[in-house]
C-alpha positions as CSV (number, residue, x, y, z in Angstrom):
1,M,-71.1,91.7,222.4
2,M,-69.5,94.9,221.1
3,K,-72.9,96.6,221.1
4,R,-73.6,95.6,224.7
5,S,-70.2,96.9,225.8
6,L,-70.8,100.2,224.1
7,T,-74.3,100.5,225.7
8,I,-72.8,99.8,229.2
9,L,-70.1,102.3,228.6
10,L,-72.6,105.0,227.5
11,C,-74.8,104.3,230.5
12,C,-71.8,104.6,232.9
13,M,-70.7,107.9,231.2
14,S,-74.2,109.2,231.5
15,L,-74.3,108.4,235.2
16,F,-70.9,110.0,235.7
17,I,-72.0,113.2,233.9
18,Q,-75.2,113.3,235.9
19,A,-73.3,112.9,239.2
20,S,-71.0,115.7,238.2
21,V,-73.9,118.0,237.4
22,N,-75.6,117.2,240.7
23,Q,-72.5,117.8,242.7
24,S,-71.9,121.2,241.1
25,G,-75.5,122.2,241.5
26,G,-75.6,121.0,245.1
27,F,-74.0,124.2,246.3
28,D,-76.5,126.4,244.5
29,A,-79.5,124.3,245.7
30,V,-78.3,124.5,249.3
31,V,-77.8,128.3,249.1
32,E,-81.3,128.6,247.6
33,E,-82.7,126.5,250.5
34,I,-80.9,128.8,253.0
35,S,-82.1,131.9,251.3
36,S,-85.8,130.8,251.2
37,S,-85.6,129.7,254.9
38,L,-84.0,133.0,256.1
39,K,-86.6,135.1,254.1
40,I,-89.4,133.5,256.0
41,G,-87.5,133.1,259.3
42,N,-88.1,129.4,259.4
43,A,-85.4,127.7,261.6
44,K,-86.9,124.2,261.0
45,K,-86.6,124.5,257.3
46,L,-83.1,125.9,257.6
47,G,-82.2,123.0,259.8
48,K,-82.7,120.6,256.9
49,V,-79.3,121.7,255.5
50,F,-77.4,121.6,258.8
51,S,-74.6,119.1,259.6
52,N,-75.2,117.0,262.7
53,N,-73.1,119.5,264.7
54,L,-72.4,123.1,263.8
55,T,-70.9,126.3,265.2
56,L,-73.5,128.9,266.0
57,S,-73.1,132.5,267.1
58,V,-76.3,134.5,267.6
59,K,-76.6,137.3,270.1
60,Q,-75.0,136.1,273.4
61,E,-75.1,132.4,272.4
62,D,-71.8,131.2,270.9
63,G,-70.7,127.6,270.7
64,T,-71.0,124.2,269.0
65,Y,-74.5,122.8,269.0
66,T,-76.3,119.8,267.7
67,K,-78.6,120.3,264.8
68,F,-81.7,120.3,267.1
69,Q,-80.1,122.7,269.6
70,A,-79.2,125.1,266.7
71,E,-82.7,125.0,265.4
72,L,-84.1,125.9,268.8
73,L,-81.7,128.9,269.2
74,L,-82.5,130.1,265.7
75,E,-86.2,129.6,266.3
76,D,-85.9,131.9,269.3
77,F,-84.0,134.5,267.3
78,F,-86.7,134.5,264.5
79,R,-89.5,134.7,267.1
80,S,-88.1,138.0,268.5
81,N,-86.8,139.3,265.1
82,K,-89.4,139.3,262.3
83,V,-87.7,139.2,259.0
84,E,-88.4,142.1,256.7
85,Q,-85.8,141.8,254.0
86,L,-82.9,139.5,252.9
87,K,-80.1,140.4,250.5
88,R,-77.3,138.1,249.4
89,L,-74.0,140.0,249.7
90,Q,-71.5,137.4,248.8
91,C,-71.4,133.8,247.7
92,V,-68.2,131.7,247.4
93,N,-67.9,128.1,246.4
94,T,-64.2,127.2,246.7
95,S,-63.4,124.1,248.6
96,P,-62.8,124.0,251.5
97,N,-64.0,127.6,252.1
98,S,-67.5,127.7,250.7
99,Y,-69.7,130.3,252.3
100,V,-72.5,132.8,251.8
101,V,-73.1,136.2,253.4
102,F,-76.4,137.9,253.7
103,S,-77.8,141.1,255.1
104,L,-80.9,140.3,257.1
105,K,-83.2,143.2,258.0
106,T,-85.6,142.5,260.8
107,N,-88.1,144.6,262.7
108,K,-85.4,145.3,265.3
109,S,-82.2,145.6,263.5
110,T,-80.1,144.7,260.4
111,Y,-77.8,141.7,260.8
112,R,-74.9,140.3,258.9
113,V,-75.4,136.6,258.5
114,F,-72.3,134.5,257.6
115,I,-72.9,130.8,256.7
116,K,-70.1,128.4,256.1
117,L,-70.8,125.2,254.1
118,A,-68.8,122.0,253.9
119,S,-69.0,119.4,251.2
120,A,-70.6,116.1,252.4
121,N,-71.5,112.8,250.8
122,E,-75.0,114.0,249.8
123,G,-74.0,117.6,248.9
124,F,-73.3,120.6,251.0
125,Q,-74.2,121.1,254.6
126,V,-74.1,124.2,257.0
127,V,-71.3,123.8,259.5
128,E,-71.2,127.4,260.9
129,I,-73.6,130.3,261.2
130,R,-72.8,133.7,262.6
131,I,-75.5,136.4,263.0
132,E,-73.8,139.7,263.8
């Protein structure tokens, strides 16, 4: 009986440690997904890490949009602005103010991209994007 209890305890501890590792790595994984999506100008791929509703500010469009609407607006942005280079300027993971800032160079201009992330059940999600 003691051996079984010890095995159950070790299994529970292992699951707890794994969950802690996944939670702390969640932010980095989402930032990497954002970076790779921005580098290729892929709004659909970027949309995979969006919350159901998010604040978006790009060119003259500024408001709160559904995930689908935000993808369409970003798709339009990437269609007319071909990405040439992406640099990560700042990355902060301190709840509740987790964000990442990029410099996005396109064929037309260089933009500052601010992305705010919020912790969700399954990791982090994008809740705000500003392209300035």
